[in-house]
C-alpha positions, 0 to 999 in steps of 0.5 A: 500500500502507498500511504501519504503521511503528515507527522511522520517524524513525530513521536507516534508518527515515527513509530508508525512509519517504521512499522509500516515500512517493515510490513512492506508499505511505501510512504510519501512523507510530508516534511519541511526539510529532508534532513529531519527524515534522514536523521530519524530513519535508517538508510534502509527505511528511507528507501521506502520513503518519498520525502514530500517537501511542504508546509502544514499550514500552506495551501494544499500543504505547500506541495507544488502542482507537479506533485499533485498532477503526478500523484493523482490516484497514486496513494491508497491512504492519506494519514494526517497525524501532524499537530501542535500539542500545547495547552497555553492560551496565548498560543491559541492562534498558532494552535488553530493555524496548525491543527485546524488550518493544517487539517483543512489543507490536508483534506484539500490535498487528499482531494486534489491527488484523488486519495479517497481514504482519509485517516485523521488522528485527533485526541480523546480530549475533544470531549471538552468538560464532559466526564463521559467520552463517546465515539461520536462527534462533539459539539464545538459550541461546548466549553473546552479546557484549553485551546488545544482541545478546542482546535482539535474539535474544530479539526474533527468537524472539518474532517467530518464535513468532508465525509461525503467526498472522502472515506474518513475515519477519526482516531482519538488517542488519550494521553500517549506515553512510552512503549509498554514493553521498553518504556522508550519515548521521545515525547516532551508533551502531556505527562512528560511535560509534567514529569519534566516540571517535577524534575526541574522543581526538585533541582531548583530546590536543591540548588537553593539548599532548600530543606525539603518538606511536604509539598502539596499539588492541587488536584484530585488524588482519586482522579485518573490519567488516561494513559495509552502506550505508543505501541498500542496506539500504533497497533490500532492504526495498523489494524485500521489500515485493513479494517477501519470503516469509513464514517467511524470514530475510534476512541483509543483509550484505556479502560483501566486508567491509573489513579493520579496518586499512583502515577505520582508515587511512581514519579516520586520513587523514580526521582527520589523526591518523596515529598509531593502529595496530591490534595484538594486543599484550596490554593490560598493555603499554599506556601510560596514554595508550593505555589511556585510548583503549582504554577509550573504545572497549572497547564496540566490541571485539567488532566489532574482533576478528572475521572473520565469514562471513555467508550471505545467499542468501535476500537475494540471491534477493530482490534478483534477484527484484525486479530490484535489484543486489547490494551493491558497496561499493568503496574510493571509497565507503568513503572517502566515508562516512568523509570525509562524517562528519568533514567534517560535524562 
C-alpha cells in the first residue's frame, strides 16, 4: 500500500512509519526539510520513503502542482497525524493555524491527488468538560479546557464535513506515553511535560539548599490519567489500515486508567523526591514554595482533576477484527515508562 503521511517524524508518527515500512508499505512523507527524515530513519527505511517537501499550514500543504498532477490516484491512504500539542492560551492562534488550518489543507490535498481514504488522528480530549467520552462527534459550541482541545474539535468537524467526498475515519488517542514493553519515548508533551516540571522543581530546590518538606499539588488524588502506550496506539492504526470503516470514530483509550496518586508515587520513587502529595486543599493555603510548583504545572490541571469514562467499542471491534489484543497496561509497565524517562535524562 502507498500511504501519504503528515507527522511522520513525530513521536507516534515515527513509530508508525517504521512499522509500516517493515510490513512492506511505501510512504510519501510530508516534511519541511529532508534532513529531519534522514536523521530519524535508517538508510534502509528511507528507501521506502518519498520525502514530500511542504508546509502544514500552506495551501494544499505547500506541495507544488507537479506533485499533485503526478500523484493523482497514486496513494491508497492519506494519514494526517501532524499537530501542535500545547495547552497555553496565548498560543491559541498558532494552535488553530496548525491543527485546524493544517487539517483543512490536508483534506484539500487528499482531494486534489484523488486519495479517497482519509485517516485523521485527533485526541480523546475533544470531549471538552464532559466526564463521559463517546465515539461520536462533539459539539464545538461546548466549553473546552484549553485551546488545544478546542482546535482539535474544530479539526474533527472539518474532517467530518468532508465525509461525503472522502472515506474518513477519526482516531482519538488519550494521553500517549512510552512503549509498554521498553518504556522508550521521545515525547516532551502531556505527562512528560509534567514529569519534566517535577524534575526541574526538585533541582531548583536543591540548588537553593532548600530543606525539603511536604509539598502539596492541587488536584484530585482519586482522579485518573488516561494513559495509552505508543505501541498500542500504533497497533490500532495498523489494524485500521485493513479494517477501519469509513464514517467511524475510534476512541483509543484505556479502560483501566491509573489513579493520579499512583502515577505520582511512581514519579516520586523514580526521582527520589518523596515529598509531593496530591490534595484538594484550596490554593490560598499554599506556601510560596508550593505555589511556585503549582504554577509550573497549572497547564496540566485539567488532566489532574478528572475521572473520565471513555467508550471505545468501535476500537475494540477493530482490534478483534484484525486479530490484535486489547490494551493491558499493568503496574510493571507503568513503572517502566516512568523509570525509562528519568533514567534517560
